[in-house]
C-alpha positions in Angstrom: 6.8 37.7 12.6 10.5 38.5 13.4 12.8 36.6 11.3 13.3 33.3 13.6 10.2 32.7 13.5 10.4 32.8 9.6 13.4 30.9 9.2 12.0 28.3 11.8 8.7 28.1 9.0 11.1 27.5 6.0 12.6 24.9 7.7 9.5 22.8 8.5 8.2 23.2 5.3 11.1 22.4 3.3 11.0 19.0 5.4 7.7 18.3 5.1 8.2 18.6 1.0 11.2 16.5 1.8 9.2 13.9 4.4 6.2 13.5 1.0 9.1 13.0 -1.2 10.0 10.3 0.6 7.3 8.9 1.2 6.3 9.0 -2.6 9.1 7.7 -3.2 8.6 4.6 -0.9 5.2 4.1 -2.2 6.7 3.6 -5.5 8.8 1.0 -4.4 6.2 -0.8 -2.2 4.5 -1.0 -4.8 7.1 -2.6 -7.7 7.7 -5.3 -5.2 4.2 -5.9 -4.4 3.9 -6.6 -8.5 7.5 -8.0 -8.5 7.3 -11.5 -10.1 7.7 -14.3 -8.8 6.8 -12.6 -5.3 9.2 -11.7 -2.9 6.5 -11.6 0.6 10.2 -10.2 2.1 10.6 -7.7 0.2 7.4 -6.8 0.6 7.5 -6.3 4.1 10.4 -4.2 4.2 8.8 -2.2 1.4 5.4 -1.5 3.0 8.0 -0.8 6.7 9.8 1.3 5.0 6.5 2.6 3.7 4.4 3.2 6.8 8.0 5.0 8.5 7.7 7.2 5.4 3.9 7.8 6.1 4.5 8.7 9.6 7.1 10.9 9.1 5.3 13.4 7.2 2.7 13.3 9.3 5.1 13.9 12.1 6.4 16.8 10.1 2.5 18.4 9.2 2.2 18.1 13.0 4.8 20.4 13.7 4.4 22.6 10.8 0.7 23.5 11.9 2.1 24.0 15.7 4.4 26.7 14.0 1.9 28.3 11.8 -0.7 28.4 14.9 1.7 30.6 16.6 1.3 32.9 13.1 -0.4 35.7 11.3 -2.3 34.1 8.4 -0.4 36.8 6.6 2.9 35.7 7.4 2.1 31.6 6.9 1.0 32.3 3.3 4.6 34.8 2.8 6.2 31.8 4.2 4.6 29.6 1.5 5.0 31.3 -1.4 8.9 31.8 -0.5 9.0 27.4 -0.7 6.4 27.5 -3.3 4.2 26.2 -1.9 0.2 26.3 -2.2 -0.6 24.6 1.5 
């Protein structure tokens, strides 16, 4: 692994974590909208759209991470994950 490979993987790992965080926030907002009293269907629909977009972003980030990881040695992948504090 050269420094560029490590930098790319680290950047993608951070992007994936940010996408996961955004999806979690979107899920929480969707749940809040669904539980609102009185119900607000338009607000629920907007929250659902944002949640679906966030989930798609997570899936894209994971796919990108996997594309990069398959090009590297397993030990190098583990090193990158340990640098960002992940268990993936």
